[in-house]
N, C-alpha and C positions, 0 to 999 in steps of 0.2 A: 215810403210806400213799400219798396222792395221789388217792384217790377215796373215794366213799361210795355204797353201794347202798341205796336207799330201797325196801323191799319192799312190794308191793301198794299203791302210793301213789295210784293212781286206778283206777277200775273198768275191767275188761277191755273192756266195751262201748265205752268211749271209744277205746281202742287199735284195736278192730275197725273202728270207723267211720273212723279215720285210715287203716287198712290198706286198706279198700275204696276210699277216695279215691286212695290211692297206686297201686293196681294199674293203672289206665289210663295213668298217667304212666310207670310202669315199662315197660309194653308199648310205649308210644310211643318209648321210648329203646332198644328191644331190639336193633335193628340196630347201633347204636353200641356197646352192651354186648357184643355178639358180635364185632364187627370192630375197634373202636377204644376199648376201655375205658380209663378214666383212673386206675384204682387197681389195675391188674394184671388178669390174665385173669379175665373174667366177674365183675369187681368194679367198680362204677361209682358215682361221686359225682354226685348229681342235686340241683340247687337246687330247693326246694319253695316254693310260694306261701304267703304269710301270709294265707290265706283259709280259712274253713270249707268243707268239713268237715275239712281237714287241720289248720287252726288249731283247737285245742281248749283252752279256758281251764284245764281240769283238768291239762293238761301245761304249756302255755306260761305260765300264770299261777299255777302251783303254789306255794303259800305257803312250803312247806318248802324247795323248790329255790331260790326267790328269796331266802329268808333266808340260806342258805348263800352264794349268789353275792354278795349285798350285803355280808355280813360280810367277805368276802375282797377284793372289788374296789371296795367303796364304794357309797354310796347312789345315785350318779349313773351306775351301770353301765347299759349298754344292750345289747339283743340285736341282733347284727349278722349272724347266720347261722341259716338253717333249711334243712336239707338231709337227704339220705339217702345212706348209703354201704353199698350192698347187695351181699353176696356170693351168687353162684348156683353151681350145679353147674359144675365146671370151674375154680373159683377155687383159688388156691394160697396158701401162707403168704406174707404180706408180709414185707419186711425190717423189723427192729426200728427204730422211729422215734419221734420226738416230733412233735407237730403244730405246734410253734412253737419258736423258739430258746430254749435253756436257758442262762441267763446267771448267772455266779457273780461275787461280789465278789473283790477282790484277795487276801483271806485265805481264799477257798474257800467262802464261804457262799452258799447259793442266794438270789438276789434275789426279791423279791415278784412274784407273777404279775400279768400284765396281761390274761390271758384265762382263761375257764373254759368247760366244755362240759357239756351234759346230754343223755344218750342214753335213748331208750326203744325197746323192741323191739316189732315187730308180730306176732311169733310167740314161743313159748317156745323158748329157746335150749338146744340139746343139744350133746353132743360131736360129733355128725355134721353139724350145719348151720352150722358156722363161728363158734364163740364168739370174742369179743374177748379177747385174751390180754394181760395186763399184769404188769409187774414192780413189786411194791410198793416205794415209796420210791426208785425208780430216778432220779427227777429230781434227787435229792441226790447222785448219783454221777456225776462228770464223764465217766468212761469206761464208762458203763453199757451202751451199745450194743455196744461191743467185747466186754465181758464176757458179755453175753447171747448174742452170736453165737458165742462160744467155749464156751458152756455153763457159764460160771462163776457165773451167777446163776440163781435159781429164778424162775419166773413162774406166774401163776394164770389159768386160763380162767374167765371170768365167765358163768355160766349165768342170764342174766336171764329172768324170766318176764313175760308180758304184764301190764302194770300197774306194773312196777318202773321206777324211774328211777335211772340211774347219773350222779352228779354227779362230775366229774373235772377234775383239773388236766391240760391237754393236753400239758404238758411231761413227764409221767410216761410212761416208755418202754413202748410197746405195739405190737401188730401184729394184723392180721386173720388168721384161719386158714381152711382150706379148707371149703367147704360141699359135702358129697358127696351131699346129698339132691336131690330133684327140685323142691323149693320154695325160691325165693329167700328169704333171711333179711332181710326188710325192717327198717329201723331209722330212726328220726327223731333228728336231732341239732340241738340249739340251741347256738349259740356266743355267749358273753357277753364284752363288751369293757369294760375300765376306761375311764372317760371320758378323752379325750385320746389314747387309743391310736391310732396310725396303722396301720390295717389295712384293706385293700380288701375289701369283701364279695365272696364268691364269685359273687354275682349281679350285681355291679357297684356300685350305689350303697349307701351306708349307709342303713338303713331300720329304725328301731326299732319303728314301728307301735304305740307305747304298750304294748309287750309286758310291761313290768315292773310292770304292775298285778296285784295279787293276785287270784286267782279269787274271785268272789263266792259 
């Protein structure tokens, strides 16, 4: 499939605390969001600080999330990304894409991943506020983007609720959809790297901050 939805995996109050801390950061970026957004109209990627109250062990140190990530990427996996990719009113459908290169062996088999991601939403996701849309198993299909663009493959909008966590292979083809409401659909995203992976952090330096300790 390429992703797993962990429903109600931490208390809504935790997400609400993160959302409250995110609001002034979003407002501080509002001019850029309106005039020079980096993910399409009224959709902007913002690097977030690894500090409370945005840092919450119930999310960042979630034992189930870390168990999945470690099983796929190994015990030495580290967290290299903490950010938000938030659509607001005026956003549009993104092009179908993967977040990293999708590599196949000579005989057409998908190579093991080097990256994983975990998303959690600051609001309940509805058809109106821009759900994340994903094509199940599309990272196993070499021409998936072309087939999705031509309407030859089906896709699924994911309606996360506050407290859910989406653990996903970023190679699985996906896109953001338009938010037609007046409230930005805030989301927090963690990016996990296999040890030895050469990827620059969106914030600049690699910085794991001991994030792969399970929550106590």
